[in-house]
Each structure stands twice: as C-alpha cells, then as structure tokens.
C-alpha positions in Angstrom: 6.4 27.2 -4.9 5.1 27.3 -8.5 7.7 24.6 -9.8 6.9 21.7 -11.9 7.1 19.1 -9.1 4.7 21.2 -7.1 2.4 21.4 -9.8 2.3 17.5 -10.0 1.9 17.3 -6.5 -1.3 19.5 -6.7 -2.4 17.0 -9.4 -1.9 14.2 -6.8 -3.9 16.2 -4.3 -7.0 16.8 -6.9 -7.0 13.1 -7.7 -6.8 12.3 -4.0 -9.8 14.5 -3.3 -11.8 13.0 -6.4 -11.1 9.6 -4.8 -12.1 10.4 -1.4 -15.5 12.1 -2.3 -17.0 9.4 -4.2 -15.2 6.6 -2.1 -17.2 8.1 1.0 -20.3 8.2 -1.3 -19.8 4.1 -1.8 -19.3 3.7 1.7 -22.5 5.6 2.8 -24.7 3.8 0.3 -23.3 0.5 0.9 -25.1 0.8 4.4 -28.5 1.7 2.8 -30.8 -1.5 3.0 -33.1 -0.6 0.1 -33.1 1.4 -2.8 -34.3 5.1 -2.1 -37.6 5.8 -4.1 -36.6 8.4 -6.6 -33.3 6.9 -7.7 -33.3 4.4 -10.9 -31.1 1.4 -10.2 -28.4 2.6 -12.4 -28.4 6.0 -10.2 -28.3 3.9 -6.9 -25.2 1.7 -8.4 -23.5 4.5 -9.4 -23.4 6.1 -6.0 -23.1 2.8 -4.3 -20.1 1.5 -6.4 -19.0 4.9 -7.9 -16.6 4.6 -10.7 -15.6 8.2 -10.8 -13.5 7.4 -7.7 -11.2 5.0 -9.8 -10.5 7.9 -12.4 -8.9 10.0 -9.3 -6.9 6.9 -8.1 -5.6 6.0 -11.6 -4.5 9.6 -12.1 -2.2 9.4 -9.1 -0.3 6.3 -10.5 1.0 8.0 -13.8 1.7 11.4 -12.1 4.0 9.7 -9.4 5.6 8.0 -12.3 6.2 11.5 -14.2 7.6 12.8 -10.6 10.0 9.7 -10.4 11.2 10.6 -14.0 11.6 14.3 -13.1 13.5 13.3 -10.0 15.9 10.8 -12.2 16.9 13.6 -14.6 17.2 16.0 -11.7 19.8 14.2 -9.8 21.8 13.2 -13.0 23.6 16.5 -13.1 24.4 17.9 -9.7 25.3 21.3 -11.3 21.7 22.3 -11.7 21.7 23.4 -15.1 19.5 20.1 -16.4 16.3 20.8 -18.1 13.4 20.4 -15.9 9.9 19.9 -17.0 8.3 23.2 -18.3 5.0 24.7 -17.7 4.1 23.9 -21.4 5.1 20.3 -21.0 3.0 19.9 -17.9 -0.2 21.3 -19.7 0.3 18.2 -22.0 1.2 15.6 -19.2 -1.4 16.4 -16.6 -4.3 16.1 -18.9 -2.6 12.9 -20.2 -2.8 11.6 -17.1 -6.5 12.2 -16.5 -7.2 10.9 -20.0 -5.4 7.5 -19.1 -7.3 7.0 -15.9 -10.7 7.9 -17.5 -9.9 5.2 -20.3 -8.6 2.8 -17.5 -12.0 3.1 -15.5 -14.2 2.7 -18.5 -15.0 -0.8 -18.0 -16.2 0.0 -14.4 -19.0 2.3 -15.7 -20.6 -0.4 -17.8 -20.6 -3.0 -15.0 -23.0 -2.4 -12.6 -26.8 -3.8 -12.6 -29.2 -3.2 -9.7 -30.7 -6.6 -8.4 -34.0 -5.6 -7.0 -34.5 -8.7 -4.6 -31.4 -8.5 -2.9 -30.5 -4.7 -3.4 -27.2 -5.7 -4.6 -25.1 -4.0 -7.7 -23.7 -6.9 -9.5 -21.6 -6.8 -13.1 -23.8 -7.2 -15.8 -20.9 -9.2 -17.5 -18.5 -11.3 -15.4 -15.8 -10.5 -18.1 -16.2 -6.7 -17.9 -15.3 -6.9 -14.1 -12.6 -9.1 -14.8 -11.3 -7.0 -17.5 -11.3 -3.9 -15.1 -9.3 -5.9 -12.5 -6.7 -7.0 -14.7 -6.2 -4.1 -16.3 -5.9 -2.0 -13.3 -3.4 -4.7 -11.8 -1.2 -4.8 -15.0 -1.1 -0.9 -14.8 -0.3 -0.7 -11.2 2.3 -3.5 -11.5 3.9 -1.8 -14.5 4.0 1.7 -12.8 5.7 0.1 -9.8 8.4 -1.6 -11.7 9.1 1.8 -13.4 9.3 4.0 -10.3 11.2 1.3 -8.2 13.8 1.2 -11.1 14.0 5.2 -11.4 14.3 5.6 -7.6 16.9 2.9 -7.0 19.1 5.0 -9.2 18.3 8.4 -7.6 18.7 6.9 -4.1 22.3 5.5 -5.2 23.1 8.7 -6.7 22.0 11.1 -3.7 22.9 8.9 -0.6 25.7 6.4 -1.8 27.6 8.1 -4.8 28.7 11.0 -2.8 28.6 10.1 0.8 28.3 13.5 3.0 29.0 15.3 -0.1 32.5 15.5 0.8 33.8 15.1 -2.6 31.6 18.1 -4.0 32.2 21.9 -3.8 30.0 23.7 -1.3 27.5 24.8 -3.8 26.7 21.4 -5.2 26.6 20.1 -1.5 23.7 22.4 -0.9 22.1 21.5 -4.0 22.5 17.7 -3.1 21.0 18.6 0.3 18.1 20.2 -1.3 17.5 17.2 -3.7 17.9 14.8 -1.0 15.0 16.4 1.1 12.6 16.6 -1.9 13.4 13.0 -3.1 12.8 11.8 0.6 9.2 13.5 0.2 8.4 12.2 -2.9 9.7 8.6 -2.0 7.5 8.5 1.1 4.6 9.5 -0.8 5.3 6.9 -3.5 6.1 4.0 -1.2 2.9 4.4 0.9 1.1 4.7 -2.6 2.5 1.6 -3.9 2.2 -0.4 -0.5 -1.8 0.5 -0.2 -2.7 0.1 -3.9 -0.9 -3.1 -4.5 -2.6 -4.3 -1.4 -6.1 -3.4 -2.9 -5.1 -4.9 -6.3 -3.9 -8.3 -4.9 -7.4 -8.4 -2.9 -9.5 -7.8 -5.7 -7.5 -10.3 -7.7 -7.9 -13.0 -4.9 -11.6 -12.1 -4.9 -12.4 -12.7 -8.5 -10.2 -15.5 -9.3 -9.6 -17.6 -6.1 -12.2 -17.1 -3.6 -15.0 -15.9 -6.0 -16.5 -14.0 -3.2 -16.3 -10.7 -1.4 -14.0 -10.5 1.9 -15.7 -8.2 4.1 -12.9 -7.9 6.7 -9.8 -7.6 4.2 -12.1 -5.0 2.2 -12.6 -2.9 5.4 -8.9 -3.0 6.3 -7.6 -2.1 2.9 -10.4 0.7 2.1 -9.3 2.2 5.4 -5.7 2.2 4.3 -6.8 3.9 0.9 -8.4 6.6 2.7 -5.2 6.9 5.0 -3.1 7.4 1.9 -5.4 9.9 0.3 -5.3 11.9 3.7 -1.6 11.4 4.5 0.1 13.2 1.6 -0.3 16.8 3.1 1.4 15.8 6.3 4.3 14.2 4.3 4.7 17.4 2.4 4.7 19.5 5.7 6.8 17.1 7.5 9.5 16.7 5.0 9.5 19.9 2.9 10.3 23.1 5.0 9.3 25.4 2.3 5.9 23.7 2.1 5.6 23.9 6.0 6.4 27.5 6.1 4.0 28.4 3.1 1.1 26.5 5.0 1.8 28.4 8.2 1.6 31.6 6.4 -1.6 30.8 4.7 -3.3 29.5 7.9 -1.8 32.3 10.4 -1.7 35.3 8.3 -3.9 38.1 9.4 -5.7 40.1 7.1 -5.0 43.8 7.7 -7.5 46.8 6.9 -6.1 49.4 4.4 -5.9 51.7 7.2 -4.0 49.3 9.6 -1.6 48.5 6.9 -1.0 52.1 6.0 -0.1 52.8 9.7 2.0 49.7 9.8 
C-alpha cells in the first residue's frame, strides 16, 4: 500500500481533517451570540472565522493536480516501466503543497476585526478580503483546467484508445484493468472536489462583487457540500479500490492474539 499515489491520498486525508476540524469550530462559534469572557476579539474571530481551515482546503487542490500528473505519465506507457514518483520526490512535493496553501491563506489571517456592538468579525480592509477571494478563485480555476486537460488524455487512453483491451497482450490487459480502477477512483474524488469547491468559489465571488452581502441559504448548502466532500473520500477509496477495501477490513476486524494463543495457533 505504500505507493506514491497512496502517499498523496494520505496527504489529501490530512488536509481534509485539518479543514473539517477548524470548519466545525467556525460553525460552533458562529452561533455564539456574544464573545465569551477571557477571549480577545482576535482570538474569538480566529475561532469563528478560522483561517487554518483554508490551509487544509488549499493543500488538497495542488495534491490532486500532482495525482493527475502521476496518472497521466502512468498511462502513457502500458508496459509498466515508466518512471513513477519516488519517495524522495514526494518529500519535496508534499511539503511544497502545504507551503503553497499557507501562502494562499495568508490574507485570511489579517482580515478579521471584531466589532463589539454587533459581535461580528469583519475584514480590517476590504481589499484584503477581495484579494483572498480572487487569489483563491484564480488558483481553483487554474487547477481545475490543468486536471481537466490531464484526465481527458488519461480517460481517452484507458477507455477509448484500446477498447476492451483486445489489441493488447494479456499482461498489458491486466495492467490496463488495474490502471482503470485506480484512475476511476481518483477521477471520482477530483470531480467531487471540483464541483464542491468551484461552487464555493462562485458563491464567494457573488457575495463580494455582486450582492455585497452574505447569502445565508446558499452558504449553508455549500458548506454542507464542503463537509460532505471532506468525509466522502474514504468511501470512494473503499468502493473503488479493492486493495484499499481489503486492508481496511484487516485493520478493523483483525483480532489481537496473546503470545500464548499465537504460539498454540
């Protein structure tokens, strides 16, 4: 299971956990009518509009792009001797994804200002808030275009270039089948991520540049979709990846034997 693509999936899982934890914090503190005693205005706004959640969300996008690149080069050669991502390369790529997400989320750390009379957390400067939304929107759009271009080539090669695998030798047919299964899994995860996060991006753009006010019902719908996206990935792995499903069953249902029992068995 310790393959490059699985390390990247683990990185997405960590990013989902970071996003979910701090997004739940935001949802809880948004329903607190007054600032709790003992918390400063900045501390309260940090919990109510946590910027750390955007670091987790921002890390998922470039990681998915790296997975798309890995799939693209993996299917270019059906002989199975292409150069995959090495663990040494991953040690550079994965931290780079987190550094990128931190830089992308930096404007959010400087935008919250607690308004005592209304208990609201508002941007200190309007342009900082707009910079955050625009930079996030451009990044998501760019990543979506890159992934769409890569996966279009991958899907064409796997499903249309060799229909049924009839023109390939048996060993390459087996390899094609495995790559189809893995690609279907990551394409499903990527498609859901793109749909959900692009909806969130469009919503925030409309709020800032068209309606100039929050839209409670669309926000509730999109935020529910965001949490669904963060929790769906393990089910996608289990449903579409037989090896992942088998390993999960082993970890969940494996019984720990005592040394004496192990010796007797």
